[in-house]
N, C-alpha and C positions, 0 to 999 in steps of 0.2 A: 503642628508638623509632624507629631509622630502618626497622627491618624490619617493623614496625605500619604504619607511614606507606606502605611498599611495597606490601604487602599491601590497603591501602585504596587507592592509587592502581591497582591491578590490578583491583580489584572496579569501579572506575569507568569503567576500561577496557572491562572486560566488558561494563559495563550499556550505557554509549554506542555501542560498537560491537556490539551485538546489532542496533540498528536496521539497520546495515549489511551484516553478515557472512551473514546467511542471508535477505536480501529479496529482493522481486522487483517488475518494473515492473509495477505493478499487481498485482489479485488472480491468481494462476496456476493458478483452478480454472474459467475460464470454460467450459471444454470440458463440466462437468456440468450446464449448467442446462439444457439440455433432458431431463436424465433427472431426473425430478421425485420419482422414490423413492429417488434417492441421498441419504445421509444427511445431508449438509452443504448439499444445493439448497435449502431454507428458507431460508439464507442469502443467497440470491439474490432471495428471493419469499416471504415468510411464509405465504402462501397453499399454499405446495407442502406445509403440514404435515400437509395431510387425508389425504395418501397413506402417512404413515407408519403402522409397525404398532402395536399396543395398547400395549406398552411396550417402550420404545427406550432403553439405555442406553449410555454411553461413556463414558472417562475417559483422561486423560493420562497415559502418552505415545502411546497406541495410539488416541485419540480422532480426530483429525484434524490436518492440517496443510498449509498452503500456505506453500511457500517456493520462492523464485527469486533472481536475480541478473544483473546486468549489469555495464558496466566500472566497477568501485567500487574498485581496488587503489590508485588516489591518493585517494580519500577516507578509507580505511583507514588509509593511511601517514599521512595528514595529521593525523588524529586520535588514533593513537598518539604522534607527535611533539608536540604540541599537550597532551595529560594528561601527557607527560613534562617538559613545560618547555623543549623542544630544537626548536619549530617554527622553520622557517627561509622566508627567501624562496622558493627554489625550490619546496620542499613546496607552499606556499600558492597559486604560481602554476602547479603541476600540476594542482592540484585544481581551480582556477580554470577553468583551460582545458579541462579534462575536462566541468566542467557546462557550460561554453557551447558544445559540440558538439552537445548533445541540444535538441532544442526543449523536451522536457519531462523531466526526470530526476525517475522515480518508484518508487519499491522499498516494498516492504510485507511482514512477515510476519505471519501469522496464525495461531494455534493453538487448537484447544479444549481447555480445562481439565477440564469437565465438562459433560456435556447427559444429560438424562433429557425424553423423551416419552411422551405418554398421549393415546390416541383414545378419545372415548366418545360417547356420544349426543348429549350438548349441544355436542360440539365436539373439537376437538384441541389440545394443550396443548404445550408446551415450555418448559424450564428449562435455559439454557445458560449458562456461564462462559467468556469468551473472553480472551486476551491478543493484543494488538495493537500493531504497532511500525510506523513508516513514517515516511519521508523523501521531500518532493517539494521540487523547484527548478525555475524556468524564469528563465533568467539572458538569453535570448536578447531582441535586441531592436535598435534603431539603432544605440545608443552600442556594445553590445558587437561587434554585426557590422562596425562600421567599424574596432572595435580588431583582430577576429582575421580578418576575410574582405575577400582582396585583389579582390573583386569588387563591395564596397561602397567606393566612393571618397570621400562625402561625410557629413558629420554636422551636424544642425540646432544651433544654439548655444543655452543655456538652454533645453531641451526636457527634461525630465527623464526617465528610464526607472526603473521600479520593478524591485527585484532580489527577486524574489517567492521564497518557500521556508518549509517548515516543518517539523518533526521532532516526532514524536508517542510517547509511550509512554504507552498506558493500557490498563484492566482493564475489561471489561464484563460485567454481569451483565444477563442479559434475559429476559424472560417472554413467550413468544407464544403466539398463539391463534389458531386459523383454523375457519372454519366453511363447509360445503356449503350455499349459500342454493337452490340449485336442482338438484335431485338429479340427479348425473351431467352437469350442464351448466355450474353457475357457483359457484365458492369464493371466500372473501376472508377475509383474515388479515391482523395485525398485531402487532407486536413492541416491546413497551415497554423501553427500556433504560436503565441507568445507568452511567456512566462513573465509575471512580476514575483521574486521571491520577497519572502516574510522573514524566514527563520531558517537557519542552517547549521549544522555541526558534523565534522567531516573529519575523524580520526586516522591516521596512517601510522598507528603505533605499532611496532613489532616487540614482542616478549621472547625471550631466550634464556636459556641455560648456561652460566658461565662458571668459571673455576678461576680463584684465586689461592694458591699456594694451599692447595688441598681442600679449601673452603667452596662449598658450592652455592650460586645464588640466581634466583629469578630478579632478572632486569626488564626493565622497560626504557625505551629510548626512541622518541619520537613525536612530531606536533599533531594536537587535533585543532583543526582550524573551524574558526567559528563566526557566525553572522548573528548574533543575539543581542538584544536591548539591554545587558545586563552587565553589572563590572564583577568580577568575580575574587571571593575572598578566601586568602590563604592564612593557615595558621602560622605559628611560631618557626615548625619544621616543614614550611613551602607545601603543604598539603590542603588541596582544595576543600574547603569544608562549606560553603554556600554561594551566593550569590547576591548581590541587589540589583534595584532598578538602576536603568542609566537615568541621569537627571534630567534629562530630555525626554523621558519615556512618558509617552500618552498612548490609549488603546487606540485612538482616531490616526497618530501619526505612525504607530504599528501597521495598522489595516491597509493606508492609502500610502504605503511606502513603495516607490517606484524604483529604486536607484539599482535595484539587483535585477538585471534583464537577463532574457535569454531567449533563445527560438527553437522550436522544435517543428516535426511532421509526422503525419498519420497517412500512410500508404496501405492500399487493398485491393482485391478483386475478387469477384464471384463468378461461377461458370456453371452451368447446367449441360453437364454432359449427355442426358436425355431428360425426358419428362419426369423421371423419378429419382435421378441422381444428381446431385450438385456437389461442387467442391469451392473452398474458399481459402481464403490466405491475407495476412495482414501483417504490418510492421505498427507499433503504436508507441509513440514516444521516443523519437530518434532526434535527441535535442540536448543541450544542456544549458546552466543557468550561470551568469557571472555575478560574482557575490562581489559589492563593494561598500557597503554601511554597515556600521556595528561591527567591524573585525576586530579579532582578537586570536592570537595563537598560544596557545597553551603546550607549552614546551615538556612533556613528561620524562623525567629521567629518574626512576626508582631503582631501588634494589631490595631484596627480602633475600635473609640467609635463610637456608635449609639447612638444618640444625644437623651436627654429624650422626645422632643416634638414628635418623631417619633414612641414612643412605647406606648400602652395603659398601663394604671395601672396595674400592677400585685396582685394578690391575694396571703396571705401566704401560701406556700407549692406548688403552682403551679411551673412546673416543663418545662414552655413552656414561649413564649412572643407572643404578636399580637401585629400588625402594627397596627398604627394609619391612618387615610384618608389621611393625608398630608406626608406620608411615602416618603424617596429618601435616595439614596446612593450621599453621597458629594465628587463629583469628585477631589477635592483639597485633599482630605486626604486619597484617596483610595490605594495610592501608599506605605503608612504605613505599608501594609499587606507584604510587597515585602522587608523589614529588613532583612539583612542576615549577616552572617561572613563566610568565608572561610577558608577551612583548606584542607590539604593532604587527598589523598585518596588511600589505597594500590593496589587492586585491588575490580572489582564488576561483576556481571554476569547478561544476560538480554535473556530470553528467546524469542524467534522468535514468532510471532503470527502464530498460526498455522491452517490450512485450512483443513476441513474435507466437501468432495466432495461424492454427491449419484445423480446418474443419471439413466434415463430411456430412451431407444430409441424403436422406433415403425416403421417400414419399410412398407408403406403404398403402393409402389409400386417401380420399378426401380429407378425411379426419384424424389419420395416424400418419406422425412423420416421426424416424428414428434420425439421431444424428449424435456424431461424436465430435469433440473438440481437444485440441492440445495446445497448450498455453506453455511456452519458454520464456521465463523473465530473465534478462541478461542483466548483471549489474557486478561489480568488480568484485570477486571474492564472495558473492553471495547470489549466484545463479541457482534457479528454481523451476523445477517442471510440476505441471499439474496436467489431468487428464481427466474428463466428463464425457460420460454417455449417458443421453436425456432419451425421453419419449414425448412428443406434444401431441397431447389429445384435444383435439376439437368438441367440446361436448356440443357446444352450437355457435351461432354465428357471433356471439358476445363473450363465450367464455372459453379459454383454454386453458387446460392443467398440466403441467409439467413435472417430469420425476426421473428418476434413475439412480446412477451411482457417480461418483467422484473422488478422484486422489486430489489433494491438495500440499503439495511438496512432498513432505514425509508424514504426512497424515492419509491413512490408507482407507479408512472406513468412513464414508461422507455420503449419505442420501439426501440429496436435493430436490425441493419439492416448490413448487411456485404455481402463482395463477395469474393471467391477464385476463382483464374485462374490458371488453370495447363496447363503446354506445355510439349513437349516431352524432357526439360532440366531442367526443375525446376517448381517453383512454387510460387504466389505473392497472397497477402491476404490485405485486408482494411476493417475495420468494426468500427462500436461504439455500445455499450449497451444504447444509447439512442439519436435516432434521434432528438428527440423534442428538443435538448440543441443545436443543431445545428441550425434548424429555429427559436427557441424561446430561445436564450443564456441566458436572463434575467428572463425567466419564469422557470426556470429548477433546481434541486437540486442538479443535478448530471451531469457531463457531462465527456466523455472518447474517446479515439480513439486509437486503435491499428492497425499497418501494418507492413510488411516487405517481404522478397524475401529469395527464398533459390534455390540452383541449384542440380541437379543430376549428379555426376560424374561418368566419367569411363561406360558409358552408352555404349552398344553394338552397332554395326552399323547395321542400318536398311538395309537389301538388296532388300527387296518387299516392296510394298507400297499396303493399302489396296483397294480393290475394292468393291463399292457397289452392282455392278451388276452381278460381278461373285463370286459367295460364293464358288466355288470348283478350283479357279484360281488366283493365285497372278502374277500380272505383275512387271517383273523387272525393277527397276529402272535404267535409262540412265542418265551419266554427260553428259551434255552439255558445248562444249567448244566454247567458243565465240572468 
């Protein structure tokens, strides 16, 4: 029995850590946006489907993957302790401080399980199955800055700050369609999506500084909605210390869970102003998921006393407090903020982070193209903007090299580099939005890599081969029998 329980616990750890172990600060393949013929570029803009081959096919594990990571050591350690039931104050404070340091902590892992594309006279079609896991949080604000930043000396009383965060794991089935409305000029596209949620954690917790008879407190008071196959463990002080797998949990049940459904859509267009200049824009993941299985609500109601020696004397009528020179946060009592109760939850919905892309391409000559793209990710309390400038250089008909400069959220020094290799039967690609993170991994805030391969099916047989020196003559190919 104990062996079985340990096996289940390991499976739960594997599932939940998969949202962190191979994730990246937003999508890690922005470098490919201006390469419209790259197999995954329609993920940015469905109108890009019009340039795909007649039959395009790919399947996991070579189909395509976007992987990245940033400073996640503390988070991984906390989750391991949490699921083993040995979560302590030091682990909680470590991850809390790690998240506080970032204006937005955003990680994402996306892989294509299957894709098939078809171009016809009536338009371009694409069916795709993707697996997506992500975690986003924004804990910065007046109160958390007061707690951690010596340059912030005061904080307003009774003014709540929302601790914004969400964790999602879901599978996406989608059908894309694109059509050229004006030949060689304008294309439009859309992608309809069905989501099947696997796991979710969605806090709506305010934190504020309150006063009671001259004593000051940090207080949390709000729910954390969860759809996870676990039972939460509380100690005698009602503080969360860990979780155990649900009685009916199996990895197969988790992966095949179809009770949490949702709908979404992508929209996009491309327009060529002239033979050299083109513009594009799109909206990606406009949708939501309704969560109905493995539901729990953690109701946080914690209180942490700020000791009097850490606060300057206040004057009557003041609605703020000021730190003393010796101000500090007592690690031993910080976990009092995580006191909670647990009750059942009927259902809840989460809107997916929605991405807005705008791009501009300028063709210098047949071999060289410059491009810029701006991506704005809209998510309640966790908006993020990124910008990329790239140059696509076509070395020959098979090889294209891409490089440039990008900003990813608050990470302002990123050097993208990618290669796309085409051959008669398919395409392979490899790229990163930040080469610096590979050369100096400890000096970079953002790191990510994207790679994949696809194949062109049902290609017509080539009867003649190209001749560089005989422009009006094509030599017939001969089969050599050995």
